[in-house]
C-alpha positions in Angstrom: -9.0 25.3 17.4 -9.3 22.1 15.5 -12.7 21.3 16.8 -15.7 23.7 17.3 -18.4 23.0 19.8 -22.1 24.0 19.2 -25.0 23.2 21.6 -28.8 23.2 20.9 -31.2 21.8 23.3 -28.5 19.7 25.1 -27.5 18.1 21.9 -23.8 19.0 21.3 -22.2 19.0 17.8 -18.5 18.6 17.7 -17.2 20.0 14.2 -13.9 19.0 13.1 -12.2 21.9 11.3 -8.4 21.7 11.4 -6.7 25.1 10.7 -4.5 25.5 7.8 -5.6 22.2 6.1 -8.0 21.7 3.4 -9.0 18.1 5.0 -9.2 16.8 8.5 -6.4 14.2 9.4 -5.9 12.4 12.7 -2.7 13.8 14.3 -2.2 15.5 17.6 -3.6 18.8 16.4 -7.0 17.0 16.0 -7.0 14.2 18.6 -5.8 16.2 21.5 -8.8 18.8 21.4 -11.0 15.9 20.5 -10.1 14.1 23.7 -10.5 17.3 25.7 -14.0 17.8 24.1 -15.0 14.3 25.2 -13.6 14.8 28.7 -15.8 17.8 29.1 -18.9 16.0 27.9 -18.3 13.1 30.4 -19.4 15.4 33.3 -22.3 16.9 31.5 -25.4 15.5 33.2 -27.9 17.4 31.0 -26.3 16.1 27.8 -28.9 14.2 25.5 -26.7 13.5 22.6 -23.6 14.1 20.5 -23.3 14.7 16.7 -19.8 14.3 15.0 -19.4 16.3 11.7 -16.8 18.3 9.7 -16.6 22.0 8.4 -14.5 20.6 5.6 -15.5 19.2 2.4 -14.9 15.6 3.8 -15.5 14.1 7.2 -11.9 12.9 8.2 -9.6 11.6 5.5 -7.8 9.3 7.8 -4.7 9.3 9.8 -1.7 11.4 9.4 0.3 9.2 7.0 3.6 11.2 7.5 3.4 10.5 11.2 2.9 6.8 10.7 5.7 6.8 8.2 8.1 8.4 10.7 7.1 5.9 13.5 9.8 3.4 14.5 9.8 2.7 18.2 7.2 0.0 18.8 6.5 1.2 22.3 5.5 4.5 21.2 3.5 3.3 18.3 1.6 0.9 20.5 1.0 3.5 23.2 -0.1 6.1 20.4 -2.7 3.7 19.0 -4.0 2.7 22.5 -4.4 6.3 23.5 -6.3 7.0 20.5 -8.7 4.1 21.0 -9.1 4.9 24.8 -10.9 8.3 24.1 -12.9 6.7 21.2 -13.9 4.0 23.8 -15.0 6.9 26.1 -16.8 8.5 23.3 -19.0 5.3 22.8 -19.7 4.8 26.5 -20.8 8.5 27.1 -24.2 7.3 28.3 -25.9 9.2 25.5 -26.3 8.6 21.9 -23.5 9.5 19.5 -24.2 10.0 15.7 -21.4 10.4 13.1 -22.8 12.9 10.4 -20.3 12.1 7.6 -20.6 15.1 5.2 -17.9 13.5 2.9 -15.1 11.1 2.6 -14.4 9.0 5.8 -11.5 6.6 5.4 -9.2 4.7 7.6 -9.1 6.3 11.0 -11.8 8.8 9.9 -14.2 6.0 9.4 -12.9 4.3 12.7 -14.0 7.5 14.5 -17.5 7.0 13.0 -17.4 3.4 14.0 -17.3 4.5 17.5 -20.6 6.4 17.1 -23.9 4.5 17.6 -25.3 5.5 14.4 -23.9 6.5 11.0 -25.5 9.1 8.5 -23.6 9.8 5.3 -24.2 12.4 2.7 -25.1 10.8 -0.6 -22.6 12.2 -3.0 -20.8 10.0 -5.6 -17.5 11.7 -5.0 -17.3 10.4 -1.2 -15.7 7.3 -0.3 -16.0 5.3 2.9 -14.0 2.5 4.0 -10.8 1.1 5.7 -8.0 1.0 3.0 -5.0 0.7 5.5 -4.2 -2.7 4.0 -3.0 -0.9 0.7 -0.3 0.9 2.7 0.9 -2.4 4.5 -1.1 -1.7 7.5 -4.4 -2.8 9.3 -7.1 -0.6 10.7 -5.6 -0.2 14.2 -8.1 2.4 15.5 -10.9 -0.3 16.2 -11.4 -1.3 12.6 -10.8 -5.0 13.0 -12.6 -5.0 16.3 -15.8 -2.9 15.7 -16.7 -3.7 12.0 -16.8 -7.7 12.3 -19.0 -7.1 15.4 -21.3 -4.7 13.5 -21.7 -6.6 10.2 -20.2 -10.1 10.8 -16.9 -11.7 10.1 -17.7 -12.7 6.7 -19.0 -9.5 5.5 -16.2 -7.4 7.1 -13.1 -9.5 5.9 -13.4 -8.8 2.1 -13.7 -5.0 3.0 -10.6 -5.3 5.3 -8.5 -7.5 3.2 -9.1 -5.7 0.0 -9.2 -2.0 1.3 -12.5 -1.3 -0.6 -13.4 2.3 -0.7 -17.3 2.6 -1.2 -19.5 5.1 -2.4 -22.2 6.2 0.2 -24.9 4.1 -1.5 -22.5 1.2 -1.6 -21.6 1.6 2.2 -25.2 1.7 3.1 -25.8 -1.7 1.2 -22.7 -3.1 2.9 -23.9 -1.9 6.3 -21.1 0.5 6.9 -23.6 3.3 7.3 -27.1 3.4 8.5 -28.7 6.1 6.6 -28.1 8.5 3.8 -29.1 12.0 3.6 -29.4 14.4 0.4 -28.2 17.6 1.9 -26.2 18.7 4.8 -29.3 20.0 6.6 -31.0 16.8 6.2 -28.2 14.9 7.5 -28.1 17.0 10.8 -31.9 16.9 11.0 -31.7 13.0 10.9 -28.9 13.0 13.4 -31.1 15.1 15.8 -34.2 12.8 15.1 -32.2 9.6 15.8 -30.8 11.1 19.0 -34.2 12.0 20.2 -35.6 8.5 19.3 -32.7 6.5 21.0 -31.8 8.1 24.3 -30.4 4.7 25.7 -28.3 3.9 22.8 -25.4 1.7 23.3 -23.0 -0.2 21.1 -24.1 -3.8 20.3 -21.0 -5.1 21.7 -21.7 -3.6 25.1 -25.0 -5.3 25.5 -25.0 -8.4 27.8 -26.6 -10.6 25.1 -24.5 -9.4 22.1 -23.7 -12.1 19.5 -21.7 -11.6 16.3 -24.0 -11.3 13.2 -23.4 -14.7 11.6 -21.5 -16.0 14.6 -18.0 -15.6 15.9 -14.9 -17.7 14.8 -16.3 -20.9 16.7 -19.6 -20.9 14.8 -19.5 -23.9 12.3 -20.1 -21.7 9.3 -17.4 -19.2 10.2 -15.0 -22.0 11.3 -15.4 -23.5 7.8 -14.4 -20.2 6.3 -11.4 -19.9 8.5 -10.4 -23.5 7.5 -9.7 -22.3 3.9 -9.3 -18.5 4.1 -5.5 -18.7 4.9 -4.9 -20.9 1.9 -6.9 -18.8 -0.5 -4.8 -15.8 0.8 -1.6 -17.6 0.3 -2.6 -18.6 -3.4 -3.5 -14.9 -3.9 -0.4 -13.3 -2.5 2.1 -16.3 -2.9 3.1 -15.7 0.8 3.9 -12.0 0.4 2.2 -9.2 2.3 2.1 -9.2 6.0 -0.9 -7.0 6.4 -3.7 -9.4 5.0 -2.3 -12.2 7.2 -2.3 -10.1 10.4 -5.8 -8.6 9.6 -7.0 -12.2 9.5 -5.2 -12.9 12.9 -6.7 -9.7 14.5 -10.2 -10.6 13.5 -9.9 -14.3 14.3 -8.4 -13.8 17.7 -10.4 -10.7 18.5 -13.7 -12.7 18.1 -12.8 -15.1 20.9 -12.2 -12.6 23.5 -13.9 -9.6 25.0 -13.9 -6.3 23.4 -11.1 -4.8 25.4 -8.8 -7.7 24.9 -9.5 -7.8 21.2 -8.7 -4.1 21.1 -5.3 -4.7 22.5 -4.6 -7.7 20.2 -5.5 -5.3 17.2 -3.1 -2.7 18.6 -0.2 -5.2 18.8 -0.7 -6.4 15.3 -0.8 -2.8 14.0 2.5 -1.9 15.8 4.0 -5.0 14.2 3.1 -3.7 10.9 3.7 0.1 11.3 7.2 -0.6 12.4 7.9 -3.1 9.6 9.9 -2.2 6.4 7.1 -3.4 4.2 4.7 -0.7 5.4 7.5 1.9 5.0 8.1 0.7 1.4 4.3 1.0 0.6 3.7 4.2 2.3 6.8 5.7 0.5 5.4 4.6 -3.0 1.6 4.9 -2.7 1.4 7.9 -0.4 4.4 10.0 -0.6 5.5 9.5 -4.2 2.1 8.8 -5.8 0.8 12.1 -4.3 3.9 14.0 -5.5 3.0 12.8 -9.1 -0.6 13.7 -8.7 0.3 17.2 -7.6 2.4 17.6 -10.7 5.9 16.9 -9.6 7.2 16.2 -13.2 4.9 18.9 -14.9 6.3 22.5 -15.6 4.9 24.3 -12.9 4.8 27.8 -14.7 2.2 26.8 -17.1 -1.6 26.9 -16.5 -3.6 23.8 -16.8 -5.4 23.1 -20.0 -8.3 20.6 -20.6 -8.5 18.4 -23.8 -11.9 18.6 -25.5 -11.5 16.6 -28.8 -9.0 13.7 -29.3 -8.2 12.1 -32.6 -7.1 8.4 -32.6 -5.2 7.0 -35.5 -5.7 3.1 -35.5 -8.6 1.5 -34.0 -6.9 -1.8 -32.9 -6.6 -3.0 -29.3 -4.8 0.1 -28.1 -6.5 2.7 -30.1 -10.0 1.3 -29.1 -9.0 1.3 -25.6 -7.7 4.9 -25.6 -11.0 6.0 -27.4 -13.0 4.4 -24.5 -11.1 6.1 -21.8 -11.3 9.4 -23.5 -15.0 9.3 -24.4 -15.7 8.0 -20.7 -13.9 11.2 -19.5 -16.2 13.5 -21.4 -14.1 14.0 -24.4 -15.1 13.9 -28.1 -13.3 11.3 -29.9 -12.6 10.7 -33.8 -11.6 7.1 -34.2 -9.9 6.6 -37.6 -8.7 3.4 -39.4 -8.1 2.6 -42.9 -11.5 1.2 -43.4 -14.9 1.9 -41.8 -15.3 -1.5 -40.8 -12.1 -1.6 -38.7 -13.1 1.7 -37.1 -16.5 0.1 -36.4 -14.7 -2.8 -34.8 -12.8 -0.5 -32.6 -15.8 1.3 -31.4 -17.5 -2.0 -30.5 -14.9 -2.3 -27.8 -16.4 0.5 -26.0 -19.8 -0.7 -26.6 -19.0 -4.1 -24.8 -17.5 -2.4 -21.8 -20.4 -0.1 -21.5 -22.9 -2.8 -22.0 -21.1 -4.7 -19.0 -21.4 -1.7 -16.7 -25.2 -1.3 -17.5 -25.7 -5.1 -16.8 -24.0 -4.7 -13.5 -25.8 -1.9 -12.5 -22.9 0.5 -12.4 -24.2 2.8 -15.1 -27.6 3.8 -16.7 -28.3 2.9 -20.4 -28.7 6.7 -21.2 -25.3 7.5 -19.9 -23.7 4.6 -21.6 -25.3 5.6 -24.8 -24.1 9.2 -24.4 -20.6 8.1 -23.9 -20.7 5.9 -27.0 -22.2 8.9 -29.0 -18.9 10.8 -28.4 -17.1 8.3 -30.5 -17.2 9.2 -34.3 -15.7 6.4 -36.5 -14.1 7.4 -39.8 -11.7 6.5 -42.5 -11.5 10.1 -43.7 -8.3 12.1 -42.6 -10.2 15.4 -42.8 -12.6 14.3 -39.9 -9.5 14.9 -37.6 -9.8 18.7 -38.2 -10.5 20.6 -34.9 -9.0 17.9 -32.6 -6.6 19.4 -30.2 -4.8 16.3 -29.5 -3.9 13.3 -31.9 -2.8 10.0 -30.6 -1.3 7.7 -33.1 -1.6 4.0 -32.2 -0.7 2.1 -35.4 1.5 -0.7 -36.0 5.2 -0.5 -34.6 6.7 0.5 -38.0 8.7 3.9 -38.4 7.7 4.3 -42.1 3.9 3.8 -41.4 4.0 6.2 -38.4 6.0 8.7 -40.5 3.2 8.4 -43.2 0.3 8.8 -40.8 2.0 11.6 -39.1 2.5 13.8 -42.2 -1.1 12.9 -43.5 -2.6 14.0 -40.2 -0.6 17.2 -40.0 -2.1 18.3 -43.3 -5.4 18.8 -41.7 -4.9 19.7 -38.0 -4.5 23.0 -36.4 -1.0 24.6 -35.7 -1.4 24.1 -31.9 -2.5 20.5 -32.0 -0.3 18.2 -29.9 0.6 15.0 -31.8 1.4 11.9 -29.5 2.7 8.6 -30.5 1.6 5.5 -28.5 4.8 3.7 -29.4 6.1 1.2 -26.7 9.7 1.1 -27.9 10.6 3.3 -31.0 12.6 6.5 -29.9 10.3 9.7 -29.9 13.1 11.9 -31.4 13.3 9.9 -34.4 9.6 9.6 -34.9 9.3 13.4 -34.6 11.6 13.8 -37.6 8.5 13.2 -39.8 6.6 16.0 -38.1 6.8 19.7 -39.3 6.4 20.6 -35.5 8.7 18.4 -33.4 8.3 20.7 -30.4 4.6 19.7 -30.3 5.4 16.0 -30.8 5.5 13.7 -27.6 5.2 10.1 -26.7 2.0 8.9 -24.9 2.7 5.1 -23.9 -0.5 3.5 -22.8 -0.5 -0.1 -21.3 -3.0 -2.8 -22.2 -5.9 -3.1 -21.4 -6.1 0.6 -21.4 -9.4 0.7 -19.4 -7.8 -1.1 -16.5 -4.0 -0.1 -16.4 -3.5 3.1 -14.4 -0.1 4.2 -15.9 0.7 6.5 -19.0 4.3 7.0 -19.7 5.0 10.3 -21.2 8.1 10.3 -23.3 10.0 13.6 -24.2 11.7 14.0 -27.5 14.8 16.3 -27.8 12.6 19.1 -29.1 9.5 18.5 -27.2 8.4 21.8 -25.5 7.3 22.5 -22.0 3.9 23.5 -23.4 3.5 20.2 -25.0 4.6 18.1 -21.9 2.1 20.2 -19.8 -0.6 19.5 -22.2 0.1 15.8 -22.3 0.3 15.7 -18.4 -3.0 17.4 -17.9 -4.6 15.2 -20.5 -3.4 11.9 -18.6 -4.7 13.2 -15.4 -8.0 14.3 -17.1 -8.7 10.6 -18.2 -7.9 9.4 -14.7 -4.5 7.9 -15.2 -1.2 8.4 -13.6 1.5 10.1 -15.6 5.2 9.5 -15.3 7.7 11.6 -17.4 10.9 10.0 -18.9 13.4 11.2 -21.5 13.8 9.6 -24.9 15.6 6.2 -25.1 15.2 3.0 -26.9 12.4 1.2 -25.0 12.0 4.3 -22.8 11.9 3.2 -19.0 8.9 0.8 -18.7 9.3 -1.3 -21.9 13.2 -1.3 -21.3 13.2 -2.5 -17.7 10.1 -4.8 -18.0 12.0 -6.8 -20.6 14.9 -7.5 -18.2 12.3 -9.4 -16.0 11.0 -11.4 -18.9 14.5 -12.2 -20.5 15.8 -13.1 -16.9 13.2 -15.8 -16.7 14.0 -17.0 -20.3 17.6 -17.1 -19.4 16.9 -19.4 -16.6 15.1 -21.8 -19.2 18.3 -21.6 -21.2 20.4 -22.7 -18.2 18.2 -25.8 -17.8 15.9 -24.7 -14.9 12.5 -26.3 -14.9 9.9 -24.1 -16.5 7.2 -24.4 -13.8 9.8 -23.3 -11.2 10.8 -20.3 -13.2 7.1 -19.3 -13.2 6.6 -20.0 -9.4 9.9 -18.0 -8.8 8.4 -15.0 -10.5 5.1 -15.0 -8.7 6.7 -15.5 -5.2 9.0 -12.7 -6.1 5.8 -10.6 -6.1 5.4 -10.3 -9.8 1.7 -10.5 -11.1 2.5 -13.0 -13.8 5.5 -15.4 -14.5 8.1 -14.4 -17.1 7.2 -17.2 -19.6 3.4 -16.5 -19.3 3.8 -12.7 -19.8 6.2 -13.4 -22.8 3.2 -15.2 -24.4 0.9 -12.1 -23.6 3.2 -9.5 -24.9 3.9 -11.9 -27.9 7.1 -13.8 -28.6 6.6 -12.6 -32.2 6.8 -8.9 -31.2 9.8 -9.6 -28.9 11.6 -11.2 -31.9 10.8 -8.4 -34.2 12.1 -5.8 -31.5 15.2 -8.0 -30.9 15.9 -7.9 -34.7 15.1 -4.3 -35.1 17.4 -3.4 -32.2 20.1 -5.4 -33.7 19.8 -3.6 -37.0 19.7 -0.1 -35.4 22.7 -0.8 -33.1 24.7 -1.9 -36.4 23.6 1.2 -38.2 24.7 3.4 -35.4 28.1 1.5 -35.4 27.5 -0.1 -32.0 28.0 -3.8 -30.8 25.0 -5.7 -29.8 25.6 -7.6 -26.5 24.1 -11.0 -26.7 21.7 -12.1 -24.1 21.3 -15.8 -23.0 17.4 -15.6 -23.7 17.8 -14.4 -27.4 18.5 -17.9 -28.8 15.3 -19.3 -27.1 13.2 -16.5 -28.4 14.7 -17.1 -31.8 14.0 -20.8 -31.6 10.5 -20.4 -30.4 9.6 -18.0 -33.4 11.8 -19.3 -36.2 12.1 -22.9 -35.4 8.8 -23.8 -33.7 6.6 -21.2 -35.0 5.3 -20.4 -31.4 4.4 -16.7 -31.4 2.5 -16.3 -28.2 -0.9 -16.3 -26.6 -2.7 -14.5 -29.4 -1.4 -17.1 -31.9 -2.6 -19.9 -29.5 0.8 -21.2 -28.8 4.0 -20.0 -27.0 5.6 -21.2 -24.0 2.2 -22.2 -23.2 -0.5 -24.2 -25.0 -3.9 -22.5 -25.1 -6.6 -25.3 -25.6 -10.1 -24.0 -26.5 -12.3 -24.0 -23.4 -9.5 -25.2 -21.1 -6.7 -23.9 -19.0 -3.4 -23.0 -20.5 -0.7 -25.4 -19.8 3.1 -25.2 -20.2 4.2 -26.5 -23.7 5.5 -30.1 -23.4 8.5 -29.0 -25.8 10.0 -26.9 -23.0 11.1 -30.4 -21.4 14.0 -30.4 -23.9 15.4 -27.4 -22.0 15.0 -29.0 -18.5 18.4 -30.1 -17.2 17.1 -30.2 -13.7 19.3 -27.3 -12.8 18.9 -26.8 -9.2 19.2 -23.1 -8.7 17.9 -22.0 -5.3 14.4 -20.5 -5.4 15.5 -17.5 -3.3 18.3 -16.7 -5.6 15.9 -16.9 -8.6 13.4 -14.5 -7.1 16.4 -12.1 -6.3 17.7 -12.3 -9.8 14.4 -11.4 -11.3 13.9 -8.3 -9.1 17.6 -7.3 -8.9 18.0 -7.3 -12.7 15.1 -4.8 -12.9 16.5 -2.7 -10.1 19.8 -2.4 -11.7 18.6 -1.4 -15.1 16.5 1.2 -13.5 19.6 2.6 -11.9 21.1 2.8 -15.3 18.2 4.6 -16.6 18.4 7.0 -13.7 22.1 7.7 -14.4 21.5 8.1 -18.1 18.8 10.8 -17.6 16.1 8.6 -19.0 14.5 8.9 -15.5 14.7 12.1 -13.7 12.6 11.3 -10.6 12.7 8.5 -8.0 9.0 8.7 -7.8 8.5 8.2 -11.4 10.8 5.2 -11.4 8.9 3.5 -8.4 5.5 4.3 -9.4 6.1 3.6 -13.1 7.4 0.1 -12.2 4.5 -0.8 -9.9 1.7 0.7 -12.1 3.3 -0.1 -15.5 4.2 -3.8 -15.2 3.4 -4.9 -11.7 6.9 -4.8 -10.0 6.5 -6.1 -6.4 4.2 -3.6 -4.8 5.3 -4.5 -1.2 8.9 -3.7 -2.1 7.8 -0.1 -3.1 9.1 -0.1 -6.6 12.4 -0.8 -8.4 14.7 1.9 -6.6 12.9 1.4 -3.2 13.8 -2.4 -3.6 17.4 -1.3 -3.4 16.7 0.8 -0.2 14.7 -2.1 1.3 17.5 -4.7 0.4 20.2 -2.4 1.9 22.5 -0.7 -0.5 25.7 -2.5 0.7 24.2 -5.8 0.7 22.6 -5.2 -2.7 25.8 -4.3 -4.2 27.5 -7.4 -2.7 24.9 -9.6 -4.0 24.8 -8.1 -7.4 28.6 -8.6 -7.7 28.1 -12.2 -6.8 25.5 -12.6 -9.5 27.6 -10.6 -12.1 30.5 -13.1 -11.4 28.3 -16.1 -12.0 25.7 -14.9 -14.7 27.3 -11.9 -16.5 27.3 -8.2 -17.1 23.6 -7.7 -16.7 24.2 -7.7 -13.1 27.2 -5.3 -13.2 26.8 -2.6 -10.6 26.8 0.9 -11.8 29.5 3.2 -10.3 26.9 5.6 -9.1 25.2 2.9 -6.9 28.5 1.6 -5.6 29.3 5.2 -4.4 25.6 5.5 -2.8 26.3 2.2 -1.0 29.7 3.5 0.6 27.6 6.3 2.3 24.2 4.6 2.5 22.7 7.5 0.3 19.5 5.8 -0.3 17.2 6.6 -3.3 15.0 9.5 -2.0 12.3 11.6 -3.7 15.0 13.9 -5.4 16.6 14.6 -8.7 19.8 12.8 -9.5 
């Protein structure tokens, strides 16, 4: 059975313990015996209280996402969620106190079960998480989350938790009002549960009391009404009109506060059904549940090799990237040797970690002692000999082949024969860089993203001679520092840099066509990208883009290949060579960056503005489709070998519209036949960058969508 029952002095403990699973999830295998247990308790006249707990490491991880992903019939979804809430309602009206003894993580539906209890006690362990993260999957908390939580802690306190899907540690959950007590051990948690039941024999939910009032007021209260007057506008500014879930969470909370509890519960169920049956939630579940979990489980890692941990990392170059990598490695418990050509430059790189750690201490997120211990793990040096003993070297020097070859050979003179050597290059082919190494089978690319401490992705690039052992070591290292790895084969620009550049260049191409610069930026944001193409060009550096453009032209000529001109190239050349506007770091690019003031678009862009009236929807489609098409080419060429790596890489790497589920899922979302037809139209109008690969055309004929499989 998925639920065990224990009785002691007329207090019944229901213990969740699903057979054959490491965690408890809400599906029929758990909810049916749960409902049966509640029915048996309803007729128990001697019952003094109920404790809900788990025999697993966690309480209840949440709903069975696979079940939700497969849901398509609105009537069935509505009835399913109504049935779930009906027996939770019976639980909280048992006429005896109910305590949720949360011995671990309680998320989503798992926490909604706890909300139906009269009292919540959490085991105080830092690894546990408590909250309602459904919004991150395009859903809302449909098991009572938008109905009970605002009634428990107030609308203004509940909304940020619901809209952001925050997952809190137990101590944070206590401070936020999501739990009522903490316990230091499982035994103490159960003792406190019994004590609370004995002290509160007539416990009822606050919303079942005749004189119930919302903490802080309902939606008609002046302070709350004032918040509602601006909240939708603030949400639109943040999401640019994308994402249905936050809008419907707001609607459920607002409307639910104006009616009785039962009516509010039905309102919530209807909004949940609308989201669960919509393609947007399917996209997000596909990416953030199925595909992300596959990557976490090592889908692209050689499975025959045992996991290995990295204990000592050597960083070559203490610039922005090297300093960031040093921080995440030290924070993960590794010893770090941070080397640069001078001790002063190495010290400057270490100071980056000092600033980040000081901020965490100031905010109360870390003790001073722990921060100092992390900082002590970073050894700064200008001596190559100090790299001896490292089991991983990461080169993060300037994007110059000769320089990279030099530091590779210098380093290999002092490191061990089994040390993996990785380059953090963002564009230079790994196979070519590995030619400088005496062990090309132990040479690999580890492409980090800036800022390293915040960006969740690392792109692992295989050279032609990279061994499986080296890949496994790199994959394990990326997961050890808490990042998400994707694995790609060698190519110019690899996957992320190559496809990301298509977005940037499409925006610049629109500028060349005479489209107003502000409209271009707005189109990028409304398409779902985190930053407009002109702004992100400045952040990447127009100077760097110009250098890569020229380097690519030289390389292609050396290989006897022609270079296809792009309409953005002339503007990039003009900005750098003619106007000397190199980007944000230089203080001037497509934008001006006045000291102490907000950036503004450079007035010189007005010379390109011909009032070209390209429809906004077409601009958005161009920006997304050009990325999707080049992703297909990467997939066809074998640069990508996994749909999951393509989608997660695009979202985590450069922020491709998350609600579309990634670059390949965007094609599924659009509809393959419709996508091909639109791309053909754009190719006729704008050129070969919108040309449809034959593989996609064939897929469209049979509607063979991009699923989690090899090509």
